[in-house]
C-alpha positions as CSV (number, residue, x, y, z in Angstrom):
1,M,0.0,0.0,0.0
2,T,2.8,2.4,0.9
3,L,4.6,1.5,-2.3
4,N,1.5,2.3,-4.4
5,F,0.8,5.6,-2.6
6,I,4.3,6.9,-3.0
7,D,4.5,5.9,-6.6
8,R,1.2,7.4,-7.5
9,F,1.9,10.6,-5.5
10,F,5.1,11.4,-7.2
11,L,3.7,10.6,-10.7
12,K,2.1,14.1,-10.7
13,K,4.5,17.0,-11.2
14,Q,2.4,19.3,-9.0
15,N,2.6,16.8,-6.2
16,R,6.4,16.7,-6.5
17,I,6.6,20.4,-6.5
18,A,4.3,20.7,-3.5
19,F,6.2,18.1,-1.5
20,Y,9.7,19.5,-2.1
21,T,8.4,23.1,-1.5
22,G,6.9,22.0,1.8
23,L,10.1,20.3,2.8
24,G,12.0,23.4,2.0
25,L,9.6,25.6,4.1
26,V,10.0,23.3,7.1
27,I,13.8,23.6,6.9
28,F,13.5,27.4,6.6
29,A,11.3,27.5,9.7
30,F,14.0,25.6,11.7
31,A,17.0,27.4,10.1
32,R,15.9,31.0,9.9
33,N,17.6,32.0,13.2
34,N,20.9,30.2,12.5
35,G,23.6,32.9,12.2
36,M,26.3,33.1,9.6
37,F,28.9,30.4,10.1
38,W,32.6,29.8,9.3
39,D,33.7,30.9,5.8
40,N,30.2,31.9,5.0
41,I,30.4,34.9,7.4
42,L,32.9,36.3,4.8
43,F,31.2,35.1,1.6
44,S,27.7,36.0,2.8
45,S,27.5,38.9,5.2
46,I,30.9,40.7,5.0
47,M,31.0,40.7,1.2
48,G,27.2,41.2,1.1
49,N,27.4,44.2,3.4
50,H,30.0,45.8,1.2
51,L,27.6,45.6,-1.7
52,Y,24.6,46.6,0.4
53,Y,26.3,49.8,1.6
54,H,28.4,50.7,-1.4
55,G,26.2,49.5,-4.3
56,I,25.3,46.0,-5.4
57,F,27.4,46.3,-8.6
58,N,30.4,47.6,-6.8
59,W,32.5,44.4,-7.1
60,N,35.8,46.1,-6.3
61,F,36.3,44.7,-2.8
62,P,39.0,45.9,-0.4
63,I,42.0,43.6,-0.4
64,A,41.1,42.5,3.2
65,I,37.9,40.9,2.0
66,D,38.7,40.1,-1.6
67,T,38.6,36.3,-1.9
68,G,38.9,36.2,-5.6
69,H,35.6,34.4,-5.9
70,P,32.7,36.1,-7.8
71,P,30.4,37.7,-5.2
72,F,27.3,35.8,-6.5
73,L,25.8,35.0,-3.2
74,A,26.7,38.4,-1.7
75,F,25.0,40.0,-4.7
76,L,21.8,38.0,-4.2
77,L,21.8,38.8,-0.5
78,A,22.5,42.5,-0.9
79,S,19.7,42.7,-3.5
80,A,17.2,41.0,-1.2
81,W,18.2,43.1,1.8
82,K,17.5,46.2,-0.2
83,V,14.0,45.0,-0.8
84,L,13.0,43.1,2.3
85,G,15.4,44.5,5.0
86,H,18.8,43.7,6.4
87,K,17.6,40.7,8.3
88,L,18.9,37.2,9.0
89,W,15.7,35.5,8.0
90,V,15.9,37.3,4.6
91,S,19.3,35.7,4.1
92,H,17.8,32.3,4.6
93,L,14.9,33.1,2.4
94,V,17.4,33.8,-0.5
95,I,18.7,30.3,-0.1
96,L,15.2,28.7,0.1
97,P,14.5,28.5,-3.7
98,F,17.8,26.8,-4.4
99,I,17.1,24.2,-1.6
100,I,13.7,23.5,-3.2
101,G,15.3,23.4,-6.7
102,F,18.0,21.1,-5.5
103,F,15.4,18.7,-4.1
104,Y,13.5,18.6,-7.3
105,Q,16.6,18.2,-9.5
106,L,17.8,15.4,-7.2
107,H,14.5,13.6,-7.7
108,L,14.9,13.9,-11.5
109,F,18.5,12.6,-11.2
110,V,17.7,9.5,-9.2
111,N,14.5,8.8,-11.1
112,Y,16.5,8.8,-14.4
113,Y,18.3,5.7,-13.3
114,L,15.5,4.0,-11.3
115,K,12.3,4.8,-13.3
116,N,10.4,4.0,-10.2
117,N,9.1,6.7,-7.8
118,F,9.0,4.4,-4.8
119,L,12.7,3.5,-5.2
120,A,13.6,7.0,-6.2
121,F,12.0,8.3,-2.9
122,F,14.3,6.2,-0.7
123,A,17.3,7.0,-2.9
124,F,16.5,10.7,-2.3
125,L,16.3,10.1,1.5
126,L,19.7,8.3,1.6
127,V,21.4,11.0,-0.4
128,V,20.0,14.0,1.6
129,V,20.8,12.4,5.0
130,D,24.5,12.7,4.2
131,P,25.7,15.1,7.0
132,T,27.9,17.4,4.8
133,L,25.0,17.8,2.3
134,S,22.2,18.2,4.9
135,V,23.9,20.9,6.9
136,Q,24.0,23.1,3.7
137,F,20.2,23.3,4.0
138,F,20.5,25.0,7.5
139,V,23.1,27.6,6.9
140,V,23.4,30.5,4.4
141,N,26.0,29.3,1.9
142,P,26.9,29.3,-1.8
143,E,27.3,25.5,-1.8
144,I,23.6,24.7,-2.2
145,I,23.3,27.2,-5.0
146,F,25.9,25.6,-7.2
147,L,24.8,22.1,-6.2
148,F,21.4,23.0,-7.6
149,F,23.0,24.1,-10.9
150,F,25.3,21.1,-10.9
151,L,22.3,18.7,-10.9
152,L,20.5,20.9,-13.3
153,A,23.4,20.7,-15.8
154,V,23.8,16.9,-15.3
155,N,20.0,16.3,-15.7
156,A,20.1,18.5,-18.8
157,I,22.7,16.2,-20.3
158,L,20.9,13.0,-19.2
159,Y,17.5,14.2,-20.4
160,D,19.0,15.9,-23.5
161,K,18.0,19.5,-22.7
162,Y,20.5,21.5,-24.7
163,Y,19.6,25.1,-23.7
164,L,19.0,24.2,-20.1
165,K,22.5,22.8,-20.0
166,I,23.9,26.1,-21.3
167,L,21.9,28.0,-18.7
168,A,23.1,25.8,-15.8
169,L,26.8,26.0,-17.0
170,A,26.5,29.8,-17.3
171,F,25.5,30.1,-13.6
172,L,28.1,27.5,-12.5
173,S,30.8,29.6,-14.2
174,I,29.9,32.7,-12.1
175,I,29.0,31.5,-8.6
176,S,32.5,30.8,-7.3
177,L,35.9,29.6,-8.4
178,R,34.9,26.1,-7.2
179,S,31.7,26.1,-9.2
180,M,33.8,27.0,-12.2
181,M,35.9,23.9,-11.6
182,L,32.6,21.9,-11.2
183,A,31.6,23.2,-14.7
184,A,34.9,22.0,-16.1
185,G,34.2,18.6,-14.4
186,I,30.9,18.4,-16.2
187,F,32.7,19.0,-19.5
188,I,35.1,16.1,-18.6
189,F,32.1,13.9,-17.6
190,E,30.2,14.4,-20.8
191,S,33.2,14.1,-23.1
192,I,34.5,10.8,-21.6
193,S,30.9,9.5,-21.4
194,I,30.4,10.1,-25.1
195,L,33.7,8.4,-26.0
196,T,33.8,5.4,-23.6
197,I,30.2,4.7,-22.4
198,E,28.0,5.8,-25.2
199,K,30.8,5.0,-27.7
200,K,29.7,7.6,-30.2
201,G,33.2,8.3,-31.3
202,L,35.3,11.4,-31.7
203,K,33.0,12.9,-34.3
204,A,30.4,13.5,-31.6
205,L,32.8,15.6,-29.6
206,L,33.9,17.6,-32.6
207,K,30.4,18.8,-33.4
208,P,30.1,22.6,-33.2
209,K,26.9,22.2,-31.1
210,F,28.7,20.4,-28.4
211,F,31.6,22.9,-28.0
212,L,29.2,25.9,-28.4
213,S,27.3,24.8,-25.3
214,Y,30.4,24.9,-23.2
215,L,31.7,28.0,-24.8
216,L,28.5,29.9,-24.1
217,G,28.2,28.3,-20.7
218,S,31.7,29.4,-19.7
219,L,31.3,33.0,-21.0
220,P,30.2,34.7,-17.7
221,G,33.2,33.1,-15.8
222,V,35.6,34.0,-18.6
223,I,34.4,37.6,-18.5
224,Y,34.8,37.8,-14.8
225,I,38.3,36.4,-14.8
226,L,39.4,38.8,-17.6
227,W,37.8,41.7,-15.7
228,R,39.8,40.8,-12.6
229,L,42.9,40.4,-14.6
230,F,42.7,43.8,-16.3
231,T,41.3,45.8,-13.5
232,K,43.2,44.3,-10.6
233,G,46.2,42.8,-12.2
234,Y,45.7,39.4,-10.6
235,I,43.1,36.6,-10.7
236,Q,43.0,34.9,-7.3
237,T,44.4,37.0,-4.4
238,H,46.7,40.0,-3.9
239,P,50.1,39.3,-2.4
240,E,49.0,41.3,0.7
241,S,45.7,39.4,1.0
242,P,45.1,37.3,4.2
243,W,44.7,34.3,1.9
244,S,47.8,34.7,-0.3
245,G,49.6,32.0,1.7
246,F,47.0,29.4,0.7
247,W,48.0,29.5,-2.9
248,H,51.5,28.2,-3.2
249,F,52.7,24.9,-4.6
250,A,52.8,22.2,-2.0
251,S,56.0,20.6,-0.9
252,P,56.2,16.8,-1.0
253,E,55.4,16.7,2.7
254,I,52.4,19.0,2.3
255,F,51.3,17.0,-0.8
256,L,51.3,13.8,1.3
257,K,49.4,15.5,4.1
258,N,46.9,16.8,1.6
259,F,46.4,13.3,0.2
260,V,45.6,12.0,3.7
261,I,43.2,14.8,4.3
262,F,41.6,14.2,0.9
263,G,40.9,10.6,2.0
264,H,39.6,11.6,5.4
265,R,37.1,14.1,3.9
266,F,35.4,11.3,2.0
267,L,35.3,8.8,5.0
268,D,34.2,11.3,7.6
269,F,30.8,11.6,9.3
270,G,29.6,8.1,8.6
271,R,30.6,7.9,4.9
272,V,33.2,5.3,5.8
273,F,30.4,2.7,5.9
274,I,29.3,3.7,2.4
275,F,32.9,3.1,1.1
276,I,33.2,-0.2,3.0
277,F,29.9,-1.3,1.3
278,L,31.2,-0.2,-2.1
279,I,34.6,-1.9,-1.8
280,F,33.0,-5.1,-0.6
281,S,30.5,-5.0,-3.5
282,F,33.3,-4.5,-6.1
283,I,35.3,-7.4,-4.6
284,R,32.2,-9.7,-4.4
285,F,30.6,-9.0,-7.8
286,K,33.7,-7.9,-9.8
287,K,33.1,-7.3,-13.5
288,K,29.4,-8.1,-13.2
289,L,29.0,-4.9,-11.2
290,F,30.2,-2.6,-14.0
291,T,26.9,-2.0,-15.7
292,K,26.5,1.1,-17.9
293,E,24.8,3.0,-15.1
294,V,27.5,2.2,-12.6
295,K,30.2,3.2,-15.0
296,Q,28.4,6.5,-15.7
297,L,27.9,7.3,-12.0
298,L,31.6,6.4,-11.2
299,L,32.7,8.7,-14.0
300,L,30.4,11.5,-12.7
301,A,31.7,11.2,-9.2
302,I,35.3,11.4,-10.3
303,S,35.0,14.1,-13.0
304,S,32.9,16.4,-10.8
305,I,35.8,16.8,-8.3
306,I,38.8,16.1,-10.5
307,V,39.8,19.8,-11.1
308,V,39.3,20.9,-7.5
309,S,41.0,17.8,-6.1
310,V,44.2,18.3,-8.3
311,T,44.2,22.0,-7.4
312,N,44.0,21.4,-3.7
313,L,46.4,18.5,-3.6
314,L,49.1,20.6,-5.3
315,S,48.6,23.7,-3.2
316,T,48.9,24.8,0.4
317,N,45.2,25.6,0.5
318,T,43.3,23.5,3.0
319,M,40.6,21.2,1.8
320,G,37.1,21.5,3.2
321,H,34.6,18.7,3.3
322,R,32.2,20.9,1.2
323,Y,34.6,20.7,-1.8
324,F,33.5,17.1,-2.4
325,I,29.7,17.2,-1.9
326,S,29.0,16.7,-5.6
327,A,31.0,13.4,-5.5
328,N,29.4,12.4,-2.2
329,I,25.9,12.8,-3.7
330,V,26.8,10.5,-6.6
331,I,28.7,8.0,-4.5
332,V,25.8,7.6,-2.0
333,F,23.4,7.2,-4.8
334,L,25.8,4.7,-6.5
335,S,25.7,2.6,-3.3
336,Y,21.9,2.6,-3.5
337,I,21.9,1.5,-7.1
338,I,24.3,-1.4,-6.3
339,L,22.2,-2.3,-3.3
340,I,18.9,-2.7,-5.2
341,R,20.5,-4.3,-8.3
342,F,22.7,-6.9,-6.6
343,Y,21.5,-7.6,-3.0
344,K,18.5,-9.5,-1.6
345,K,18.6,-8.2,2.0
346,R,18.0,-4.6,0.8
347,R,16.0,-3.3,3.7
348,I,18.6,-4.4,6.3
349,I,21.6,-3.0,4.4
350,Y,19.7,0.2,3.5
351,S,18.7,0.8,7.1
352,F,22.3,0.3,8.3
353,L,23.6,2.8,5.7
354,F,20.9,5.3,6.4
355,I,21.6,5.2,10.2
356,A,25.3,5.3,9.6
357,L,24.9,8.6,7.6
358,L,22.3,10.0,10.0
359,T,24.4,9.4,13.1
360,G,27.4,10.8,11.3
361,N,26.1,14.1,12.6
362,L,27.0,12.9,16.1
363,W,30.6,12.4,15.3
364,I,32.5,14.9,17.5
365,Y,36.2,14.4,17.9
366,P,38.3,15.0,21.0
367,R,39.2,18.7,21.3
368,N,42.8,18.3,20.1
369,I,41.7,16.9,16.7
370,A,40.5,19.6,14.3
371,Q,37.0,19.0,13.0
372,G,35.0,20.3,10.0
373,W,32.2,21.9,12.0
374,D,30.6,23.3,8.9
375,A,30.3,19.8,7.4
376,S,27.7,18.3,9.7
377,L,24.7,19.2,11.7
378,A,26.6,18.7,15.0
379,H,27.3,22.4,15.3
380,I,23.7,23.6,15.0
381,P,23.2,24.1,18.8
382,Y,26.0,26.6,18.8
383,H,23.9,29.3,17.3
384,S,21.4,29.5,20.2
385,L,24.1,28.9,22.8
386,R,26.1,31.8,21.4
387,L,23.2,34.2,21.9
388,K,22.7,32.9,25.5
389,A,26.3,33.4,26.3
390,I,26.3,36.9,25.0
391,N,23.2,37.7,26.9
392,Y,24.9,36.4,30.1
393,M,27.9,38.6,29.5
394,D,25.8,41.7,29.0
395,K,23.8,41.0,32.2
396,N,27.1,40.5,34.2
397,N,28.8,43.6,32.7
398,I,31.5,41.6,30.9
399,E,32.6,43.8,28.1
400,I,32.5,42.1,24.7
401,A,35.2,44.3,23.3
402,E,37.5,43.3,26.1
403,T,36.9,39.6,25.8
404,G,39.1,37.4,23.7
405,S,37.7,34.8,21.3
406,F,38.8,32.7,18.3
407,S,38.5,32.6,14.5
408,I,34.9,32.9,13.4
409,N,33.8,34.7,16.5
410,T,35.9,37.8,16.1
411,F,33.8,39.3,13.3
412,P,31.3,42.1,14.3
413,M,28.3,40.5,15.8
414,D,26.0,42.1,13.3
415,A,27.8,40.2,10.5
416,I,26.8,36.9,12.2
417,D,23.2,37.5,13.4
418,F,22.1,40.8,11.9
419,T,21.1,42.3,15.3
420,G,22.6,45.7,14.4
421,D,25.2,45.1,17.2
422,S,28.6,46.4,15.9
423,R,30.6,45.1,18.9
424,A,33.2,42.4,18.3
425,F,35.3,40.1,20.4
426,Q,39.0,40.7,20.7
427,R,41.3,38.2,19.0
428,Y,42.8,35.7,21.5
429,N,46.3,36.8,22.5
430,G,46.9,34.6,25.5
431,K,46.5,37.4,28.0
432,N,42.8,38.5,27.5
433,N,41.1,39.1,30.8
434,Y,38.0,37.1,29.6
435,L,37.6,34.5,26.9
436,F,34.7,33.3,25.0
437,Y,35.4,29.7,23.9
438,S,33.3,26.9,22.2
439,N,34.4,23.4,21.2
440,I,33.5,24.3,17.6
441,F,36.6,26.5,17.6
442,N,39.6,24.4,16.4
443,L,42.5,25.5,18.6
444,K,46.2,24.7,18.6
445,D,47.6,22.5,21.4
446,D,49.4,25.5,23.0
447,E,46.1,27.5,23.1
448,Y,44.4,24.6,24.9
449,S,47.3,24.4,27.3
450,N,47.0,28.1,28.1
451,L,43.2,27.8,28.7
452,D,43.8,24.9,31.1
453,N,46.6,26.4,33.0
454,N,45.9,30.1,33.1
455,Y,42.1,30.4,33.0
456,V,39.1,29.3,35.0
457,I,35.5,28.7,33.7
458,I,33.1,31.2,35.2
459,K,30.1,30.1,33.2
460,E,29.2,27.3,30.8
461,F,26.4,26.7,28.3
462,K,25.8,23.2,27.0
463,K,23.3,21.6,24.5
464,F,23.8,18.1,23.3
465,R,27.6,17.8,22.9
466,I,28.2,21.5,22.0
467,H,29.4,23.8,24.7
468,I,30.5,27.4,25.3
469,Y,32.7,28.4,28.2
470,I,33.2,31.9,29.5
471,Y,36.8,32.0,30.9
472,K,38.5,34.4,33.2
473,L,42.2,34.9,33.7
474,K,43.5,33.5,37.0
475,K,44.1,36.6,39.1
476,N,41.9,37.8,41.9
477,D,38.9,36.1,40.2
478,T,35.5,35.7,41.6
479,I,34.0,32.6,40.1
480,R,30.4,32.7,39.1
481,R,28.5,29.5,38.1
């Protein structure tokens, strides 16, 4: 009965649109008060505020906030703030259409291979439960925007929608530098797929129509790169930029370190069980496993991240989990395809994989091991705890401007939660009278040692396994709990 209901429900396009719109609105209701987080404080509010106050087409950013990426998200946010107000919920509202669009495109993607709405529904659930993907629905970020256009481009290829492919590629080429790399990956995917999987031969690649789609699709990105080159004299970052040190060629030692990090990013947050399942399946079924759809999905997973992977392996730039979400989407779906095509005990294995990914959000490492806090839902309680801690400090006359803190918490508070509060924490210097600390801040060993030896906790806030401590320097302190 459940099978028939789901299958019938998703047969109608209006039902699909209503379901995914409703799902998006539920997420918006839960996420609308989540402040800006990690890199997205810069990409969203700091760059967005520059456009909001100095003109939405003023893309000449000061060196201190010029990341080299096109300010696509910042432009959308600033435009929305002009109309609806400079509010946090407006920022989440800007992301909402892309979340809904992503859901719909994911449905089309999985249904292309399954041709069964019931199976496609459970494939959809397994993919979206991936922690690094699911957290993108709850924070303001550019990732979900270009993941929508990524699936739109892939579906346009699969369903043979020529002009839709050009449109999707055009947006990918202007959202960020990584989305440009993703567009290049789609070109690699389609080219190799034509030659090796569809076996259409070299003539298919040499057709003007094929190259014209990628030429037109890359045009916005090419124009942006040329504009930066001629107006600024550089493409990525200025030598005096805070990020200039990230873009040097890696030494052999750093390359090996990058390779280890690369592997970890795929296995983290429960995905290790997906890979164990895949490795076991390839060993067990061998050549039998390499059907056309499996080959195509493997190719898509590899090609979608090949450019960004090579770039990051060879540079001193750190690799985030988010860089590989496109591949994770395909890999998780590939595991589902193999499960339903080759296994009999599907429900048991599916349940295990689903729970493994869902509980990946509970993975919290010991404090001395750095964690990708923007790559799972584990950090979500931080947003409300942060506001409670700030309220406590205000009530107890602990000056924000005289309190030290770390990394993402040293931006002006208005850039995080849009309260109009221009105060900002001091940067930690080891001698701050007070400290605002959370376990979502990845500190160095000597910084932890200083906290343990020279500071005392005067107040703590905890929710699930996330905590915030207000510390005071050990000298004539009166401890409040």
